[in-house]
TORVOBA-784584 format. One line per 10 residues: number of its first residue (from 1); their letters; for each residue x, y, z of N, C-alpha, C. Coordinates in nm, 4 decimals. Last residue first. Layout:
<tiros>
NUM> A> X:Y:Z:X:Y:Z:X:Y:Z ~ ...
</tiros>
This chain:
<tiros>
118> EINTKQYFYL> -0.7796:1.2587:2.0590:-0.8266:1.3275:2.1305:-0.9530:1.4417:2.0715 ~ -0.6301:0.9566:1.9844:-0.6675:1.0937:1.9194:-0.8105:1.1218:2.0090 ~ -0.5372:0.6785:2.0202:-0.4975:0.8194:2.1296:-0.5159:0.9557:2.0650 ~ -0.7014:0.4938:1.8389:-0.5218:0.5596:1.7938:-0.4677:0.6831:1.9080 ~ -0.9090:0.4368:2.0073:-0.7902:0.3078:1.9946:-0.6324:0.4590:1.9545 ~ -1.0220:0.6985:1.9241:-0.9870:0.6474:2.1068:-0.8429:0.5610:2.0628 ~ -1.0742:0.6950:1.7195:-1.0301:0.7628:1.7468:-0.9321:0.7511:1.8998 ~ -1.2591:0.4498:1.6830:-1.1233:0.4869:1.6413:-1.0231:0.5789:1.6862 ~ -1.4252:0.5348:1.8871:-1.3832:0.4240:1.9088:-1.2845:0.4267:1.8294 ~ -1.5602:0.7808:1.7093:-1.5183:0.7932:1.8676:-1.3604:0.6715:1.8741
108> AKINENTTIV> -1.6427:0.6148:1.4546:-1.5274:0.7126:1.4677:-1.4976:0.7549:1.6094 ~ -1.8589:0.4689:1.5479:-1.7373:0.3979:1.5026:-1.6162:0.4695:1.5142 ~ -1.9840:0.6189:1.6424:-1.9491:0.5289:1.7503:-1.8176:0.4520:1.6932 ~ -2.1171:0.8828:1.6146:-2.0435:0.8274:1.5334:-1.9473:0.7474:1.6412 ~ -2.2798:1.0667:1.8004:-2.3310:0.9145:1.7122:-2.2362:0.8434:1.6470 ~ -2.1372:1.2589:1.8198:-2.1256:1.1571:1.9402:-2.2007:1.0066:1.9307 ~ -1.9162:1.3493:1.5774:-2.0376:1.3439:1.6508:-2.0547:1.2247:1.7421 ~ -1.5452:1.4847:1.5564:-1.6856:1.3996:1.4982:-1.8442:1.3879:1.5899 ~ -1.2959:1.6830:1.4417:-1.4250:1.6642:1.4873:-1.4877:1.5648:1.4357 ~ -1.0092:1.7152:1.5279:-1.0616:1.6087:1.4727:-1.2289:1.6639:1.5259
98> KIMKKNLDLA> -0.6206:1.9219:1.4923:-0.7689:1.8639:1.5673:-0.8828:1.8025:1.4505 ~ -0.3195:1.8917:1.5620:-0.4072:1.8283:1.4450:-0.5590:1.8324:1.5676 ~ -0.0598:2.1541:1.6926:-0.1826:2.0555:1.6739:-0.2819:1.9984:1.5789 ~ 0.1602:2.2698:1.5892:0.1510:2.1880:1.7502:0.0413:2.1146:1.7468 ~ 0.3031:2.2468:1.2629:0.1796:2.3298:1.3459:0.1838:2.1821:1.4733 ~ 0.5021:2.2820:1.1044:0.5602:2.3038:1.2398:0.4081:2.3529:1.3068 ~ 0.5409:2.0859:0.8823:0.4634:2.2372:0.8421:0.4365:2.3375:1.0137 ~ 0.6038:1.8549:1.0168:0.7076:1.9461:0.8746:0.6630:2.0539:0.8297 ~ 0.3695:1.7792:1.1632:0.5398:1.7782:1.2237:0.6119:1.9122:1.1319 ~ 0.1924:1.7394:0.9819:0.1569:1.8721:1.0669:0.3214:1.8864:1.1004
88> ITEIKKLLES> 0.2943:1.5342:0.8447:0.2643:1.6630:0.7633:0.2548:1.7953:0.8793 ~ 0.2776:1.3424:1.0526:0.4125:1.3894:1.0151:0.4445:1.4829:0.9007 ~ -0.0030:1.3602:1.0775:0.1254:1.3551:1.1986:0.2434:1.4308:1.1698 ~ -0.0723:1.2233:0.8444:-0.0373:1.3616:0.8890:-0.0292:1.4195:1.0132 ~ 0.0655:0.9515:0.8687:0.1282:1.0788:0.8108:0.0572:1.1780:0.8141 ~ -0.1000:0.8536:1.0913:0.0254:0.8669:1.0620:0.0866:0.9504:1.0039 ~ -0.3570:0.8512:0.9565:-0.3161:0.9192:1.0826:-0.1929:0.9257:1.1077 ~ -0.2996:0.6457:0.8144:-0.3475:0.7990:0.7339:-0.2921:0.8864:0.8578 ~ -0.2879:0.4357:0.9570:-0.1189:0.4732:0.8756:-0.1827:0.6703:0.8414 ~ -0.5112:0.4059:1.0448:-0.3869:0.4334:1.1545:-0.3196:0.4830:1.0961
78> GIGKNELFSD> -0.6422:0.3560:0.8169:-0.7076:0.4684:0.9068:-0.5373:0.4894:0.9882 ~ -0.5503:0.0917:0.7637:-0.5554:0.1815:0.6683:-0.5489:0.3259:0.7261 ~ -0.5555:-0.1236:0.9256:-0.4570:-0.0650:0.9697:-0.4323:0.0991:0.8882 ~ -0.7386:-0.2910:0.8357:-0.6448:-0.2835:0.8327:-0.5418:-0.2299:0.8276 ~ -1.0148:-0.2511:0.9373:-0.9367:-0.3269:1.0282:-0.8279:-0.3600:0.9931 ~ -1.2047:-0.1838:0.6444:-1.1532:-0.1305:0.7462:-1.0689:-0.2856:0.8248 ~ -1.1397:0.0043:0.3291:-1.1174:-0.1683:0.3878:-1.0731:-0.1607:0.5132 ~ -1.1790:0.2343:0.3098:-1.2508:0.1606:0.2058:-1.2545:-0.0075:0.2242 ~ -1.1246:0.4661:0.4922:-1.0773:0.3807:0.4849:-1.1902:0.2891:0.4224 ~ -1.1251:0.8450:0.5721:-1.2449:0.7046:0.4987:-1.1388:0.5835:0.4956
68> ISIIELYDDY> -1.2189:1.1502:0.6854:-1.1130:1.0620:0.6946:-1.1845:0.9050:0.6529 ~ -1.2059:1.4883:0.6364:-1.2746:1.3306:0.6576:-1.1428:1.2311:0.6715 ~ -1.0575:1.7173:0.8314:-1.2277:1.7199:0.7403:-1.2707:1.6144:0.7282 ~ -0.8494:1.7659:1.0665:-0.9105:1.6743:0.9682:-1.0365:1.7228:0.9378 ~ -0.6734:2.0872:1.0721:-0.7851:2.0312:1.1261:-0.8175:1.9050:0.9839 ~ -0.3629:2.1695:1.2154:-0.4514:2.0932:1.0939:-0.5887:2.1026:1.1085 ~ -0.2559:2.5298:1.3249:-0.3262:2.3844:1.3190:-0.3610:2.2933:1.2156 ~ -0.2279:2.7750:1.2814:-0.1539:2.7020:1.3910:-0.1685:2.5517:1.4405 ~ -0.3202:2.8399:1.0760:-0.2236:2.9302:1.1169:-0.1332:2.8638:1.2075 ~ -0.4689:2.5455:0.8590:-0.4493:2.6771:0.9624:-0.3647:2.7257:1.0135
58> IQYTLLGFVN> -0.5409:2.3638:0.6714:-0.4394:2.4127:0.7219:-0.4339:2.5575:0.7383 ~ -0.7090:2.0592:0.6014:-0.7266:2.1974:0.6383:-0.6402:2.2340:0.6572 ~ -0.7702:1.7246:0.5038:-0.7398:1.8042:0.5542:-0.7134:1.9578:0.5027 ~ -0.8490:1.3919:0.4262:-0.8619:1.5505:0.3790:-0.8367:1.6211:0.4704 ~ -0.7913:1.0421:0.3348:-0.7279:1.1552:0.4553:-0.7658:1.2927:0.3962 ~ -0.8945:0.7623:0.2614:-0.8221:0.9067:0.1932:-0.8375:0.9833:0.3560 ~ -0.8439:0.3981:0.0892:-0.8266:0.5321:0.2117:-0.8064:0.6888:0.1647 ~ -0.8166:0.2939:-0.1245:-0.7934:0.1730:-0.0037:-0.8564:0.3253:0.0840 ~ -0.8043:0.3013:-0.4860:-0.8098:0.4166:-0.3825:-0.8393:0.3054:-0.2339 ~ -0.6256:0.1795:-0.6862:-0.7472:0.1502:-0.6380:-0.6847:0.2452:-0.5020
48> NNKIAVVCPL> -0.3677:0.1382:-0.8225:-0.4755:0.2869:-0.9153:-0.5929:0.2216:-0.8371 ~ -0.2190:-0.0436:-0.6949:-0.2792:-0.0741:-0.8044:-0.4024:0.0149:-0.8328 ~ -0.3233:0.1181:-0.4138:-0.2642:0.0425:-0.4361:-0.2983:-0.0898:-0.6242 ~ -0.3144:0.4024:-0.1101:-0.3582:0.3631:-0.3043:-0.2545:0.2200:-0.2949 ~ -0.4962:0.5832:0.0363:-0.4409:0.5417:0.0742:-0.4212:0.4449:-0.0730 ~ -0.3989:0.9811:0.0162:-0.4336:0.8865:-0.0216:-0.3645:0.7454:-0.0156 ~ -0.4330:1.2564:0.2018:-0.3341:1.1643:0.2135:-0.4097:1.1036:0.1289 ~ -0.4630:1.6266:0.0715:-0.4976:1.5004:0.1377:-0.4303:1.4381:0.1442 ~ -0.6106:1.9535:0.0370:-0.5019:1.8762:0.0745:-0.5101:1.7181:0.0987 ~ -0.9406:2.0016:-0.1286:-0.8599:1.9797:-0.0106:-0.6860:1.9344:-0.0643
38> ESLTYRGTSV> -1.1021:1.9111:-0.3560:-1.0573:2.0718:-0.3588:-0.9222:2.0958:-0.2486 ~ -1.2449:1.7118:-0.2536:-1.1476:1.6805:-0.4007:-1.0702:1.8458:-0.3947 ~ -1.4621:1.8095:-0.0863:-1.2964:1.7348:-0.0238:-1.2115:1.7456:-0.1633 ~ -1.5634:2.0844:-0.0355:-1.5129:1.9787:-0.1403:-1.4403:1.9669:-0.1291 ~ -1.7061:2.2050:0.2955:-1.5736:2.1964:0.1789:-1.5646:2.1167:0.1095 ~ -1.8287:2.4608:0.4878:-1.8203:2.3292:0.3767:-1.7606:2.3091:0.2594 ~ -1.7247:2.4770:0.8385:-1.7120:2.5665:0.7241:-1.7973:2.4240:0.6426 ~ -1.6521:2.4006:1.1013:-1.5729:2.5183:1.0437:-1.5763:2.5506:0.9298 ~ -1.8029:2.1899:1.1548:-1.8049:2.3144:1.2075:-1.7160:2.4223:1.1702 ~ -1.8468:2.0754:0.8040:-1.8244:2.0612:1.0036:-1.8398:2.1634:1.0466
28> VMENDYDERE> -1.9845:1.9149:0.5498:-1.9924:2.0044:0.6600:-1.9577:1.9791:0.7563 ~ -1.8801:1.7862:0.2371:-1.8736:1.7668:0.3516:-1.8843:1.9394:0.4655 ~ -1.8734:1.6591:-0.0836:-1.9276:1.7293:0.0248:-1.9195:1.7052:0.1544 ~ -1.8018:1.3894:-0.2048:-1.7891:1.4874:-0.2207:-1.7799:1.6500:-0.1568 ~ -1.8696:1.0512:-0.0816:-1.9412:1.1675:-0.1516:-1.8330:1.3228:-0.0963 ~ -1.8879:0.7372:-0.1165:-1.7931:0.8488:-0.0914:-1.8850:0.9582:-0.2012 ~ -1.9987:0.5214:-0.1347:-2.0431:0.5228:0.0097:-1.9216:0.6810:0.0180 ~ -1.9843:0.4097:-0.3856:-2.1320:0.4108:-0.3518:-2.1598:0.5236:-0.2006 ~ -1.7328:0.4938:-0.6160:-1.7588:0.4333:-0.4721:-1.9031:0.4885:-0.4994 ~ -1.6450:0.6474:-0.8082:-1.7156:0.5170:-0.8805:-1.7712:0.3998:-0.7414
18> LLSSYILSDI> -1.5327:0.8541:-0.7137:-1.7039:0.8702:-0.7415:-1.7776:0.7241:-0.8380 ~ -1.3191:0.7585:-0.6661:-1.3731:0.7665:-0.5762:-1.5144:0.7628:-0.6026 ~ -1.2587:0.7862:-0.9035:-1.1997:0.6450:-0.8744:-1.2902:0.6143:-0.7268 ~ -1.1761:1.0071:-0.9910:-1.2860:0.9171:-1.0986:-1.3181:0.7879:-1.0102 ~ -0.9754:1.0718:-0.7944:-1.1315:1.1395:-0.7873:-1.2327:1.0090:-0.8694 ~ -0.7821:0.9515:-0.9166:-0.8399:0.9111:-0.7961:-0.9594:0.9252:-0.7804 ~ -0.7647:1.0814:-1.1543:-0.7669:0.9471:-1.1453:-0.8089:0.9097:-0.9925 ~ -0.7385:1.3596:-1.1214:-0.8438:1.3259:-1.1640:-0.8341:1.1846:-1.1285 ~ -0.6166:1.4483:-0.7480:-0.6206:1.4366:-0.8931:-0.7414:1.3704:-0.9631 ~ -0.6801:1.6282:-0.4725:-0.7098:1.5128:-0.5313:-0.6755:1.4986:-0.6824
8> KKCEKYEM> -0.4665:1.8435:-0.3951:-0.5768:1.8202:-0.3841:-0.5806:1.6707:-0.4876 ~ -0.1921:1.7637:-0.3126:-0.2540:1.9236:-0.2648:-0.3851:1.9061:-0.3175 ~ -0.1256:1.5116:-0.1424:-0.1527:1.5515:-0.2400:-0.1872:1.6574:-0.2583 ~ 0.0721:1.1955:-0.0467:0.0646:1.2874:-0.0621:0.0188:1.3896:-0.1767 ~ 0.0136:0.8295:-0.0784:0.0490:0.9649:-0.1567:-0.0320:1.0896:-0.0995 ~ 0.1210:0.5834:0.0654:-0.0007:0.6323:0.0958:0.0575:0.7624:0.0447 ~ 0.0714:0.2195:-0.0899:0.1181:0.3261:-0.0955:0.0562:0.4562:-0.0251 ~ 0.0914:-0.0789:-0.0257:-0.0119:-0.0395:-0.0010:0.0835:0.1367:-0.0216
</tiros>
């Protein structure tokens, strides 16, 4: 599995994502409405197939994770995406990574607790 950092999603990756029924290119979070394909991202890819995607927004002091998707669960893809965003944050001298989810999203809460993200 290759984890590729992109300034925004390229057309090959985007078309692969659009073929998925569980992918939505729009995201609304507390900081605004985002078109995911326009955001910087980390993509988990193998043989031109997308297995995971993390999009983020860069702010003055921190990075905010806008979306994180693993299309093949329990294989470490989400954890690896988080490791990559931690490296990116360090490279950009950001002191914090923020993530927001709802209390109803039990799978996300469990995932973030398991990976020590608060």
